[in-house]
C-alpha positions as CSV (number, residue, x, y, z in Angstrom):
1,M,55.3,65.0,-19.7
2,S,55.5,66.7,-23.1
3,A,58.9,65.2,-23.6
4,L,57.6,61.7,-23.0
5,L,54.7,62.3,-25.4
6,A,57.0,63.6,-28.0
7,R,59.1,60.4,-28.1
8,S,58.9,58.6,-31.4
9,P,57.6,55.0,-31.7
10,S,61.1,53.8,-32.5
11,H,62.1,54.7,-28.9
12,R,59.4,52.6,-27.2
13,H,60.6,49.7,-25.1
14,D,59.8,46.2,-26.3
15,V,57.2,44.3,-24.3
16,V,59.7,41.5,-23.9
17,P,63.1,43.1,-23.0
18,G,66.0,41.6,-24.9
19,F,63.8,39.8,-27.3
20,A,66.3,39.8,-30.2
21,F,69.1,38.4,-27.9
22,T,66.9,35.7,-26.3
23,L,65.5,34.7,-29.7
24,G,69.0,34.4,-31.1
25,V,70.2,32.3,-28.2
26,T,67.1,30.1,-28.5
27,L,67.7,29.5,-32.2
28,V,71.4,28.7,-31.7
29,W,70.6,26.1,-29.0
30,L,67.7,24.7,-31.1
31,G,70.1,24.3,-34.1
32,A,72.9,22.8,-32.0
33,I,70.6,20.3,-30.1
34,V,67.9,19.5,-32.6
35,L,68.4,20.7,-36.2
36,I,72.1,19.8,-36.7
37,P,71.7,16.2,-35.4
38,L,68.5,15.8,-37.5
39,A,70.4,17.2,-40.5
40,A,73.2,14.7,-40.0
41,L,70.6,11.9,-39.7
42,V,69.0,12.9,-43.0
43,L,72.2,13.3,-44.9
44,R,74.2,10.3,-43.7
45,P,72.1,7.6,-45.4
46,W,72.6,9.1,-48.8
47,T,76.2,8.1,-48.8
48,L,74.8,4.7,-49.9
49,G,73.1,6.3,-52.9
50,F,69.4,6.2,-53.6
51,E,69.4,2.6,-54.5
52,G,71.4,1.7,-51.4
53,V,69.0,3.6,-49.2
54,W,65.9,2.0,-50.8
55,N,67.4,-1.5,-50.6
56,S,68.3,-0.9,-46.9
57,V,64.9,0.3,-46.0
58,T,63.0,-2.4,-47.9
59,E,64.9,-5.3,-46.4
60,P,62.4,-7.7,-44.9
61,R,64.0,-7.5,-41.5
62,V,63.8,-3.7,-41.5
63,V,60.2,-3.7,-42.7
64,A,59.3,-6.2,-40.0
65,A,61.0,-4.2,-37.3
66,L,59.4,-0.9,-38.3
67,R,56.0,-2.5,-38.6
68,L,56.3,-4.0,-35.2
69,S,57.5,-0.8,-33.5
70,F,54.9,1.5,-34.9
71,T,52.0,-0.9,-34.7
72,S,52.8,-1.8,-31.1
73,A,53.3,1.9,-30.2
74,A,50.0,2.9,-31.9
75,L,48.0,0.1,-30.2
76,S,49.6,0.7,-26.8
77,A,48.9,4.4,-26.9
78,A,45.3,3.7,-27.9
79,F,45.0,1.2,-25.1
80,D,46.3,3.8,-22.6
81,I,43.6,6.3,-23.5
82,P,40.7,4.8,-21.6
83,L,42.8,3.9,-18.6
84,G,44.5,7.3,-18.6
85,L,41.2,9.1,-18.8
86,L,39.9,7.1,-15.9
87,L,42.9,7.8,-13.7
88,A,42.9,11.5,-14.6
89,W,39.1,11.7,-13.8
90,V,39.6,9.9,-10.4
91,L,42.5,12.2,-9.5
92,V,40.7,15.4,-10.4
93,R,37.1,14.7,-9.3
94,Y,37.6,12.6,-6.1
95,R,39.4,12.9,-2.8
96,F,40.3,9.6,-1.1
97,P,42.9,8.0,1.1
98,G,46.1,7.1,-0.9
99,R,45.3,9.7,-3.6
100,R,48.7,11.3,-3.3
101,L,50.4,7.9,-3.5
102,L,48.5,7.0,-6.6
103,D,49.3,10.4,-8.1
104,A,53.0,9.8,-7.4
105,A,52.9,6.3,-8.8
106,I,51.7,7.5,-12.2
107,D,55.0,9.3,-12.6
108,L,57.2,6.3,-11.9
109,P,57.8,5.4,-15.6
110,F,59.2,8.9,-15.9
111,A,61.7,8.5,-13.1
112,L,62.4,4.8,-13.2
113,P,65.4,3.8,-15.3
114,T,64.2,2.0,-18.4
115,A,66.4,-1.0,-17.8
116,V,65.0,-1.4,-14.4
117,A,61.5,-1.2,-15.8
118,G,62.3,-3.8,-18.4
119,L,63.8,-6.2,-15.9
120,S,60.8,-5.8,-13.6
121,L,58.3,-6.4,-16.3
122,T,60.3,-9.4,-17.5
123,A,60.4,-10.9,-14.0
124,L,56.7,-10.3,-13.6
125,F,55.5,-11.7,-16.9
126,A,58.2,-14.5,-17.5
127,P,56.8,-18.0,-17.6
128,N,57.8,-18.5,-14.0
129,G,56.8,-14.9,-12.9
130,W,54.0,-13.9,-10.6
131,L,51.7,-13.1,-13.5
132,G,53.4,-15.3,-16.1
133,V,52.5,-18.5,-14.3
134,P,48.7,-18.0,-14.3
135,L,48.8,-16.6,-17.8
136,A,50.8,-19.6,-19.0
137,A,48.2,-21.8,-17.5
138,I,45.6,-20.4,-19.9
139,G,48.0,-20.5,-22.8
140,V,49.0,-16.8,-22.9
141,Q,52.7,-16.0,-23.0
142,V,53.7,-12.4,-22.6
143,A,57.5,-12.3,-22.1
144,F,59.7,-12.8,-25.1
145,T,56.8,-12.2,-27.6
146,P,55.3,-9.2,-29.4
147,L,52.7,-9.1,-26.6
148,G,55.5,-8.3,-24.1
149,I,56.5,-5.3,-26.3
150,F,52.9,-4.1,-26.2
151,V,52.9,-4.4,-22.4
152,A,56.1,-2.5,-22.0
153,M,55.0,0.3,-24.3
154,C,51.7,0.6,-22.3
155,F,53.8,1.0,-19.2
156,V,56.0,3.8,-20.4
157,G,53.2,5.6,-22.3
158,L,50.4,5.8,-19.7
159,P,51.7,8.8,-17.8
160,F,51.6,11.0,-20.9
161,I,47.8,10.4,-21.3
162,V,47.1,11.1,-17.6
163,R,49.3,14.2,-17.3
164,T,48.1,15.7,-20.5
165,V,44.4,15.3,-19.8
166,E,44.5,16.1,-16.1
167,P,44.8,19.9,-16.4
168,V,42.0,20.1,-18.9
169,L,39.7,18.1,-16.7
170,R,40.6,20.3,-13.7
171,D,39.7,23.4,-15.7
172,L,36.4,21.9,-16.9
173,P,33.8,23.2,-14.3
174,A,31.6,20.6,-12.7
175,E,28.7,23.1,-13.2
176,V,28.7,22.3,-16.9
177,E,27.9,18.7,-16.2
178,E,25.3,19.6,-13.6
179,T,23.6,22.0,-16.1
180,A,23.4,19.2,-18.7
181,A,22.0,16.9,-16.1
182,T,19.3,19.4,-15.1
183,L,18.3,19.7,-18.8
184,G,17.6,16.0,-18.9
185,A,20.9,14.5,-20.2
186,T,21.8,11.1,-19.0
187,R,25.3,10.4,-17.7
188,A,26.3,8.8,-21.0
189,Q,25.1,11.8,-22.9
190,V,27.0,14.2,-20.6
191,I,30.2,12.2,-21.2
192,A,29.6,11.9,-25.0
193,R,28.4,15.5,-25.7
194,V,30.0,17.6,-22.9
195,I,33.2,16.0,-21.5
196,L,34.6,14.2,-24.5
197,P,34.3,17.1,-27.0
198,A,36.1,19.3,-24.5
199,I,39.0,17.0,-24.0
200,A,39.3,15.4,-27.4
201,P,42.1,17.7,-28.7
202,T,44.0,17.1,-25.5
203,V,43.5,13.4,-25.7
204,L,45.0,13.4,-29.2
205,T,48.0,15.3,-27.8
206,G,48.5,12.7,-25.1
207,Y,48.1,10.0,-27.7
208,G,50.8,11.5,-29.8
209,L,53.2,11.9,-26.9
210,S,52.6,8.3,-25.7
211,L,53.1,7.0,-29.2
212,A,56.3,9.0,-29.7
213,R,57.7,7.7,-26.4
214,A,56.7,4.1,-27.1
215,V,58.1,4.0,-30.6
216,G,61.5,5.1,-29.5
217,E,61.6,3.1,-26.3
218,Y,64.6,0.8,-26.0
219,G,65.6,-0.1,-22.4
220,S,62.3,-1.3,-21.1
221,V,61.4,-3.3,-24.3
222,I,64.5,-5.3,-25.2
223,F,64.5,-7.3,-21.9
224,I,60.9,-8.5,-22.4
225,A,60.8,-8.6,-26.2
226,G,62.9,-11.7,-27.0
227,N,64.6,-9.8,-29.8
228,R,64.0,-12.4,-32.5
229,P,64.5,-11.0,-36.0
230,M,61.3,-10.9,-38.0
231,V,59.3,-11.7,-34.9
232,S,60.0,-9.5,-31.8
233,E,62.8,-7.2,-32.9
234,I,62.0,-3.5,-32.6
235,A,63.5,-0.8,-34.8
236,P,65.7,0.9,-32.1
237,L,67.3,-2.5,-31.4
238,L,68.0,-2.9,-35.2
239,I,69.7,0.5,-35.2
240,V,71.9,-0.5,-32.3
241,T,72.7,-3.8,-34.0
242,R,73.9,-2.1,-37.2
243,L,75.9,0.4,-35.1
244,E,77.7,-2.6,-33.4
245,Q,78.5,-3.9,-36.9
246,Y,79.9,-0.4,-37.9
247,D,77.2,0.0,-40.5
248,Y,76.6,3.6,-39.6
249,A,74.9,4.5,-42.9
250,G,72.6,1.5,-42.5
251,A,71.7,2.5,-39.0
252,A,71.0,6.1,-40.1
253,T,68.8,4.7,-42.9
254,V,66.6,3.0,-40.3
255,G,66.6,6.1,-38.2
256,L,65.6,8.2,-41.2
257,A,62.7,5.9,-41.9
258,M,61.5,6.1,-38.3
259,L,61.8,9.9,-38.5
260,L,59.7,10.2,-41.6
261,I,57.0,7.8,-40.4
262,A,56.8,9.6,-37.0
263,L,56.6,13.0,-38.7
264,A,53.8,11.8,-40.9
265,V,51.9,10.4,-37.8
266,L,52.4,13.6,-35.8
267,L,51.3,15.8,-38.7
268,T,48.1,13.7,-39.1
269,L,47.4,14.1,-35.4
270,N,47.9,17.8,-35.6
271,L,45.5,18.0,-38.5
272,L,42.9,16.1,-36.5
273,Q,43.4,18.4,-33.6
274,F,42.8,21.4,-35.9
275,L,39.6,19.9,-37.3
276,L,38.3,19.1,-33.8
277,R,38.9,22.6,-32.5
278,R,37.3,24.2,-35.6
279,N,34.3,21.9,-35.3
280,R,33.9,23.0,-31.6
281,R,33.7,26.7,-32.8
């Protein structure tokens, strides 16, 4: 016993055995899979020079594609929030026949090949499709328009909202809502002052994930988009088009612009999360 007590602090075992080794392996893999490709993406456009990069990014076709991609992704992620919250609430708070089937169906956009999803949405919303015919009768065309891009992005982004919010709702005790109700709070007040503040940071996380998935989506969008330059051409398709033309620096320039815009959006969302958590304290 005295020998054990006499051991110096330098001989104590780490809480996590092999920490230095595992950290090194993690950093190597992170560099190989994430940092090196991102570094290549950042460096490749500058072979055109500053003026070449600026001219490439400010082309009307590029600006239109970036605007369409990020605007549609932001709107689709915002549209998914109320529907995702409703689905998560139903799955957590209620037990009903078919609940497991609904729970599994939410994950379909994760497992379904994007090309299959795009073909399915196109067949559904085409002018002669099941939903396209009644929509065309009232003058609404979804397929081959920017609206079709919005629909496809909503489809692929919805599971991120549901799966992000669901664990937080599950950990939120129902007794909190009952206590607020016994103190005279209406249902609307319980939602606004008890539930929403508790899940707001998580909703922002789900929004960021949904937006990130939607803005980079390719397979499920190109079939329903129409892909008309300046009208319904998304930025990922423009990158592929430039690659097919062997304009690698131009493609990397569009990718760099997407990277910088996405980084700015995610940093803004993280700042909002920090402010929400600090206000809760």
